[in-house]
N, C-alpha and C positions, 0 to 999 in steps of 0.2 A: 194555409195550401194556397196559394195564387196560381199555381199552375201544378196539374196533377195527368200524369199518364198522357202528357202532348195536348190537354185539353184546357183550354183558358176558364179560371173560375173566378176573373176578376176584369173590370173595366177603367180604363181611364178617363178621369174628369177632369176638363181644362175650364177655364172660365170662357163666357162668349168673347168675340172679338171686342177689341178695347174700341171705343165709340172716339175717343180723342187723337189725334194725329200725332201728337208726342209718344204715346203708349202704344203706337204701333209696334216698335221694335220688341219692346217688352213681349208683347201678346206673341210676337214672330219668334221670339226666345223660348216662351213656353210652349208653345206648339211644336218647335223644333226639339223642345226636352220629349214632349211626349210621344213623338215619332221615333226620337229616337229608341224611347222604353220598349214601345213596340217591336220595334225591328230589332233591336238584342234578343228580346224575350223569345220572336219567332227566330232567330237564328239558334238560338241556346234550345229551346224544347219543340220547337215547331209548332206551336200555338199563336192564333190570332187573338191579340188582345185589343179589345175597340178604343176607339177614341169618341168620347161626349161631353157634352156641357152639363151632364145630369148622371147620376149615380144609375145602372140599371137592376133589376129586380134580381134577386140571386146572386148576383154578383159582388165581390169585395171590391170596393170603389178606391182606385189609387189616385189621390188626389195631387195633380202635379201643378205647381206655381200655388196662385192668389186663390183658387177654387179652394186650395186648403184651410184658409182662413175660415171657411164656412161652418168648419169641424174642430177647428183647433184656433179660436182668436186670439189666443193670448201668443200663440207664436212669434205675430208682427213684433211686438213688444220684448220678446225673448231673444229677436234677433238681432236687436239694436246693437249696435257697435259700443262696446265698453270704452273706447278709446276717441273722445271729443275731436281729435285731432285725424281722425281716420278719413282719406279722402274719397275711398272706395270700401264699401261692406259685401263683401261677399262670403258671409256667414251664410251656414244653410241647415235646416233641419231635416232631419230622417227619421219620422215616425211610423212605428210597423206595430199594429196590434192587430188582433184576431179579426174584427170585423173593419178594418182601414189600413191606408197608407197614406200617408202624407209626405211629400217630396216637396219641400219648400226653401227658396233662396230670399234672404234678404232683399236682391233685385234679382230680375230676372235671369241673368246669367249666372246667377248661384244657383238656381234650379236646376240649370243645363248639368252644373257641375253633379247636385245632389243625386239626378240620374246617373253618373259616372258611378259615384261614391256605393251606390245601392248596387249596382252591379259589379264591383268592384269586390264588396263584400261577400257576395255570391261566387266570387272566383274567378270572374274576367280580368281583363289586362289590355291594358294599351300601353305600349311601350315606345310609341313613336307615331310619327303622322301616317295616313295614307290605311288601307286596308291590310297592308301586307304586316303592321306591327299590333294588330288585334287577335287579341285571342279570347275566343268566346267556348268554354266548354260545353259538350253535349250534355245533356240532362232531362228526363222525361217530366222533371216536377223543379219548382222554383217555390220551397217554402223556409223564407227568412223567420230569422228570430223576433222574438219581440222586444223592440229598443226602442229610446227616445234620446236621441244625440243631436247635439247642435255641435257642426264643423266649423272653426277657425284658422283662417290661414295664420303663418309667422309672418308672411309677408305680403300687405296689401296690392303692394304692386308685384307682379307675375308675369313680365311681358317679354315674348320671343317673337321677332319679326317674321312675317310671312311665312306664317302657319296656319293652313284654312281653319275655319269656326269650328267644325266641327272635332278636329283635331285638337284646337285650343280646349275645347269642354272637354275632351276626352284626357288631355293632360292635368285638367284644371289648372290652367293659364286664364290668359286676359288677353282679349284683342287689343292690339297696339295700342297706344294713347289714348286708353280711355280711363285710366285714375288719374293721370295728370299728364297736361299738355306741355311738350317740354322741344320739341323740333326747333329747328334753324327759323327765326321769326322777325328778323329786324327789317328783312325786304317787303314782309307782308303790311307791318303794321306803318312802314313809312308811307305803303303804298305808292299812289299813282306820283304822289310829289315828289320821288325820288328820280322819276323821267321829268319832270316839268321843272324840277328846281335843282339845278346841277349843285349846288352849294350846299344841298344835304348830304352830299356824297364825300365819303371820306379822301383827305389828299395823300396820294401816295406817289412819293418820285414825281412832285409838282403837277400831277393830275389829277383830275378828280373822277377817281375811276374804284375809289373803296366803298366797301358796302354802305358806310355811316358816319355822316359828320355830327357824332353823338354829342357834342359839346355845344352845337349850334342850338341856339333859345326856343327854337319854335319845335323841335324834334319831340320834346316831351308831351304837348300839345297835339301833335299830329298821332301819336302811339296812342294818346289816351281816346282821342276821337274815333280811332280806327278800332281798339279793343273793345270800345263800348258798344259798336255795329256788330261788332263779333257777336257780341253776348247776348245782345237783342234780336239778332238774326237767328242765333243759331239754341239758346235757351244753355249754353253752355255754362258751368261755374270753374272752370279753370280755363289759361290762357298762360301760352309760353313766350317768356322774354329771352330765350336764347339767343346768342350771339348768331351771325350768319357763320356758315360753314369756312372756315381757311382764317388766314391773319384779316385781325378787324381794325389793326389801328389805323390812326390819321395822321398826318403830319403836321396839321395844321397847329398855329400857336395853342389855342382855344383847347382842342382836345387833347396837345399833348401836355397841358398842365394839368388834366386831371388823372394823368400817369404818374405812379411812381418810378422814381429811377432806381429801379430793382430788377433782377432776373425773376420769372415767377418760379422756372424749372432751370436748376443749376446743371442738367444735363442735355440743353436745348438751347439755352440763350436766349431765351423768347421774355419779352418784358412781361410782368404783372400789367393785367388788367383789371382786376376784380375791383379795385375801391372805384374806377371809372364806371365799369359796368354797373356795381352796386347804386352809385350816385345819381344814374338814369335811373336806374328802379325805382329808388326814392322820393323822384319828381314824379313818377306816372302813377304808381299803385295809389298812393290816399286818392290821387283824383277819380281814378276809375271806382274806386270803392264810395266814394260820393255817392254814385249811381247802383251799383252792385255789389252791395256790400258781403261780405263773407267768401267771395272768390279768393280763388287762390293761383299762385304763379310759379310753374317749373323753368326753371334752366339748366342747362351743362354745364358743370365745374368742371372746364377742362384740366388737366393735370400739367399740361406744358404753358398755360397762360393764368393760370387760376391760383395763387397763393390765397390763405385765408387772408381777409382784408386786414388792411393798416388802421384804417380812419374811419369806413361809413361802416353803419349798422346793416344786418340783414334784417330787412323787411320781417315780421313775424309771417306774413301770406306768402313769404316765399319759401320752396323748397327745392334745395341744390341736388342735383343729378353728379353725382361724383364720376368722370369721364376718364379711365387712366389711359389717357393717350400717351404711348412712347412709354409707358410705365413696365414693359415687360410681362405682358397678359398670361406668358407661358412660365411663370415663377411665381409662387404662393404669394398671395397679399401677406401673407405671415413670417415671410422670411425675414431671417435676422441677417442674413448677410448679402442679401441683392440691395444695392445703394437706392435703386431707382423705386424698389415695391417701399423702402423705409419711407422714403421720402413721401410718396404716396399715402402710407399709413400714417406719417404725422400730420401731413397737412387735411386730410379728409376728417380726421377723429377730430380735429379742430374746429371744421366746419359745420361738424356736427355737434357740437357744444354752441355755436354762434345759431344756428337755422331751426327750427322747432320741427323740421322735418328734411328728412334727407334720402335720397335712396344712391343707389349705382345705376350708370349707366355703363354698360358691360362689351366689349367687342368680343366677338368669336372669329378669331385668328382665321378658321378656315376660308374666308371670305377672300384672303391673299395667300390660299395656300394650294390652288389649282384642284379643289377638291379632294384632295388628299385628305384622308382622316386626321382630325386633330385633337391630340390625346389630352383633356384635361381634367377628368372624370379626378385624379388626385389632387389638383387645384382645387376645383371647387367643392371638393370635401372638406378644406381646409377654411377657403375664403368664405362661403356661407355664414358658416356659425358666427366667423369673426366678427362680421358686417352685421350681423344681428345683435353681436354683443354690446355693438359702438351706437347702435337704435337707429342702424340703417332701416326703412321700412317698407324695401323693394328693390327690385331689380328688374333695370330692362337691358335686354341682351340685343344687341344689333347682328342679324345673321341673315341669310339670303334664302332664297323662296327655294324649294324641292333640297333638302340638305342631311337628312336623316343618314344617308351613306356616310356621310362627312362628316356630322357632329352631332350623331343621334344619341349615342351615350350621354354627352355633353348635357343636352337637351331632358333626357331622363332623369337625370341625376338632380339638375335643375328643379324638375317640377315636383319631384319628393320633396327635395329639401326648401321649399319656399314654403310646402304647408307645414312642415314639422322640420327646422332647424338643426335637431340634435337626433335626428333617424340615422340609423347606422347603414352607411354608403355599402358596407359589404353584404348586410341582408338586401338591400335593394339590388344589388348585382346577383347576389344566389338567387333571389327570387326570378329574374331576367333570364338567367342563363338555364336554370330548371324547366321554367313557366315554357319558353321559348324554342329552347334547344333540346328539350327531351334528353334522349339518350346520349348527346354530346357535350352535356351539362360541362360535365367536368375538364373537358376540353377545351370548350370555349370559355371556361372562367380561368383557366390557364391563360388562354389570349387575352384575354381583358386584363389579366395582370400585366403581362409580358408589355403590351404596348403601352397601356395607359402607365405604368410605373417609368417608363422610357423617361419620361419629361422630367422625371425627378434625379436620374442619372445622365446626362447626356455627356457626350464626347467633350466637351466644352463650355463653359458659363454662356447660358443664352443671354441673350440681351437682343430686347426688341421682338417684335413679334413676326418679321417677315419670314420670306418662304427659303431662306438659306438655314433657317433652324430645322428643317426636315431632315435634312443628312446628319445634324448633330442630334437628333431625338431617335430616328431609325437607322441606327447602327447596322454594321453588320449581324452585329452579336444578337440584338434586337428582333431582325428581320429572321433569322434562322433561327430561334426560339420560336418567334411566331409562327413560322412556315410548320415548324415540330407540332405544335398545337391543332395545325388547321387539317394536316394531314390526320392526325388523330381522330379530329370532329369527323371528318371525312369517312372514315373507315367506319364509325359505328351510327353514322344517320344516313341509312340506305334507305328511308322510304320517307313520304310527305309527312308532313310538311317540312320536318326536320331537314330532309336532305335539300328543298330550295333555300331553306334561312343558313344554313352553313356554306350552300353556293354564294350568297351572297357575301359570308366574311371573305370567302374563297376571291370575289371578286374586288373589295377593297383592297385587301392585302396586294393582290396583282398590281393594281393601281399606283399603290404607294411604289413599288417595286419598279414600273413603267417609268414611273417621276423620276424614280432616283437613278435609274438609267438615263433619261434625258439629261438630267443636271449634270452627270457625270461625263457623258458626250459632249455637252455644251462646252465644260470646264476643257477638254481636251480639242475644243473647235473639229470636233467631226459633226457636222451639222447634220450630214444625212442622217446619221446613227438617232440623234436626237429627235429628228424629225419622223424616223421610225418610232421611236417609244411614245412619242405626243401623239401620232396617231394610234398607238395600242392605247393608250388613256382615253382618249375620245370613243374607241369601240368599247373599252369598258363601261363607260359613263353611259352609252346607248342601251348596254345590256342590262346595266340595274335598272335605267328608267322604262326598260320595257318592263321587268318586273312590276317595280310601282314607282309612278312619276314622282313621288314624295322621297322616293332616294335621293334621286340626283336630279339634274336638268341639264342635260347637254346645251340646249340652248344657250345656256348661261357663261357657257366655254365655246362659242361658237369658232370656226375655221376663218370667217372671215372679215371679224370686225376687227378693226385698229383700237387700241385702249392700253392701259398698263397690262404690264406683263403677265401680273398675277391676278388679272380679272379674264379678259379676253385676248389679249394680245401674245401671248407665249408662242403659238405657233405661226403667226404670223412674222414677229420677231425675228424667230429663228430661222424662217424663212428668208428673210432680208439676208442675217449672214450667212448662211448658206450660199444666197446669190452673189455677195462680194466675194467670198472665198471659194467661186468657180464649182460650190459642190451641188448646186442645184442642176436638174439636166439639160434645162433650156434656158435661155434669157436671163443668164448668169450677166451681173453686172460687174466682174472681175474675175483675175485669174490669182489663184493663190501663189505667195512666192514661198512662205515659212512661216509653219506653226510656231510657235514661241514657247520655251519650256513652261512646262507647269511649276516650277520651282524657280524662285527667281533668290539671287543674294539680297539680303534684307537688312537695316539697321533700324532700331527704333529710336525717333531722334525728339525727346518731350522737352531737349533743352536747345534746341536749335543749333546744334554746333555744327550741321550740314554745309551750311553754305560759307559760314565764317570760315571752315576748315578744306573748303575746296573739295567735297568729296566726289562730287562730278568727274574732277579732273584729275583726283589723286586714288591711289588705289584701297582706301578705306574699305569700301564694298566688294572689292576682290577677295580680302580674307575673311567676309559675314557668312553666317551660317544663312541657309537656305529657308524658305519659304515658301507654301504653297498660295498662288494667286487666285485659288478658286474658290478663298475664305476671306472676308476681311480679316486683319493682323489681332483684332481684338481677340478673335475667336483662335488664336494662335500663341495664347501668354503676354499678350501687349495689352491687358484691358485699361489701365490707368498708367499714366493719367489723361483724361476724356480729351484735352486739347493736346494735339501734340503733332509732330510732324513723322512719316514713313518714309524711307528709303530704298527702292528695289533697283537690281542691276542687273541683267543677263547682257548673254552674247550671242550674236546671231553672225551670217553671213551671206548675203545675197550672190546668186548666181549671178555670172557676167551676162549673161540672155536678157538681164531685165536693165542693162544699162542703156542710160537716155529715155527709159521708159518711167511713167509717174508711179510713186511708191507712197503708199498708205500706210501707219501703224495703227492697229484697229484693236481696242480693247472692249470688249462685250458689256464687261461693266463696271464701274468703279466708283466708289464711293469718296468724297471728297468735296470740301470747300474749294482748294485749290488746287491746282497741277502743274509742276514745271517738268519738262523734258531735255534732257540733255542726249546727242550722239556721237560717240565718242569724244565727249568731253565739251561737245559745243551745243550753245543754248540752242534748242529750236523754237519751244513757245513758252510762255507760261501765260496759263489760262484760269480766270474765275470762274466758278461754277455757282449754280443756284444754291441760296444758303441752305437750306434744310433739303433732305434728301426727300421728302413725301409732297415737295412741290411738283414733283411726277417721278414715276417709276422706271423712266426710259434713262439708263445710267450708261449707255454706250458710251466711248469718247473715241475721237478719232482725228490722226493727226498728219498731216504732208510733210513726209519725210524726204521727199526727190531730193533736196539739196545737201541732205546731209549723209546719206547713203553712196558708199562706195561698193559696188558689187565687184565680187570676188575677195574683198577683206575680211577679214575677221573684224567686228566692231562691237561696242558696247551700247548698251540703252541705259539710259539712267534715269530713273523718276523719283520724284519727290512728292508725294500727296500729303496737303494740310489737311485736317480735320478738327471739326470742335467738338461738337457732341454727339454726331451720330457715330457709325461705323468708320473706320479707315482702310481705304487699299480696295484693290480689284478684287471682285468677289466671280470671276469669270475668267475665260480664257483670252489670250491676246494672240495676233498673226501680222503678218505683212501681208498686202497684197498690192497686185497693180489695176486702178480702176481701169474699166474700157474707155470710159469717158475720161482722157487726161481734165477735163473742163469741168466735173461733177464736183460739187458745191458741198463742203463739209459743214452740215447744218446740225448743231444741237438741237434736241426735242426739249 
């Protein structure tokens, strides 16, 4: 009996402060574990449990951390990891006897997780970050059963970005990047020489502006010098060799010779760089290990640039992180029908055979979903056990700060499966619903089922991670079923804490509704309505943050910042469109002439017949079926082949009042590599666009059509869009407007 009738019958024992500087963090973690034990015990029972460095007479000692070795000297040996390739050991011991308790991790972070597990065994739960998701049952007693058990996670890497230390400990995750350094590093290792010696930068379009001239003979020695200095300075045993973010190719003769003449990814036409990268690694690692033997090196195996190597070997000290960039994160990795997932599965399973260690660097797509809840539980249920089956040693989830309203269920399920990949996900969700929502558990479980399973039954095949998948997943049917479940939950959750918890679900749902309204309004070029819906999204985010700042961070979606539409620029971009279309109260940049139809006649042209047969001048498109310009053609029955042309045509009539005035044609968003535009059969412009859509997320396209429009006459707009491996065609509204400033320049961002 540790606590009886609210009175402590125990005291916490920790080791004295560590004398060596390198042990300060370990001691800090042990101290934090002890303080967390005392805090939870107080909240649970009302008892004050003291913390000291010696047992107290008459009280059962609770040894937290290495103080436990004084009474369980065999524990350190038993906690050794059985896998000699393990980079981090998060095993921990819980020993409960009548005369003592020992909570000890193989390292200090494991001790923090041992405290979490101790109280989970007593009925406590942590379903996410922040105070909101903490559930501590009230009890006058704390009397755990006798046990001696060592807990071992299935995944040694369990990393979720931007979650606070105390929440990481409660979810039994890890601090970012502590298992294996794998962040973008080339600029770090080339150091100041990158500025002092331009010849070390990659050659791009004839200019030395690329990240690295990796074939330069001096590069390996510079890397070795700076990595050794890093190990000397920090005492770390791992370092990253990952390429810098974005394209890393160099067009020089020397570096080009290192590349194979093949695509790494059949869906994006990006050259394979695996052999070139590994060639550099194999020059660097042996020299580093002459001074620092036994060190390990992480790097990101981007699915869009790194097929398994053809001729270079994978150094045994390298661990590759499979990064499924552009590999359909909203489709299960185990899919037998999605060709991108099949491609990633084939490539990374081969990498796992070549490398002694491997992990998955996963993207949580909500970061480009405007804060809409991202339903991935059904995918995680399938993905994590599969990764374990091919020898993956862990996962790193790229997410963002304050995210639990948006991605909390995903993180919860990840955190449980990381420890036991065979755990029943339904049991995890049932425990969450019953413990956290009480009388509303059945209705909330229905809401979870409706929203999470929606990703398995989208209205069209999901392609990529981008925000336009939201309306394919959150269909009208799904939203109606979710609304019904939430209303039922609200009807039974009449008192706290159930009422507030259900209210958070309501806010999450209303936020999704507001986003869908904004997208629908943008597709119709009703930008004032879109702004109103976006403002509701901000208001809801603020309400969620007021309940707990870990639910969402409104500052991440602020109103003023420029940036990609999926991050901060959604409202800013919509304001710009409203200004051009004369829908902004003051300071408008233009006058709206006409909102063009939502449906245009469309012909899919994978064989490039349109130009040869003069479709822009003849009547082929007049007989075509209509297509919605609010979504790419890939979502409307034209998924393959990936490389193709799509032809669009609609009719318009500009009023005579605009005769002699400047006229612009504006598409809010178009995917494509090349666009050719005709009006009335006459060529207006041919425009080449950035090679890959992810170079930026500003896809608006504007054309000066003044000299081709005949006010008072009905004319046709014909557009040919060529795309390679991404999506194709418009995915937003289009309109004609007259700029107030006739000299206003058209600028492609």
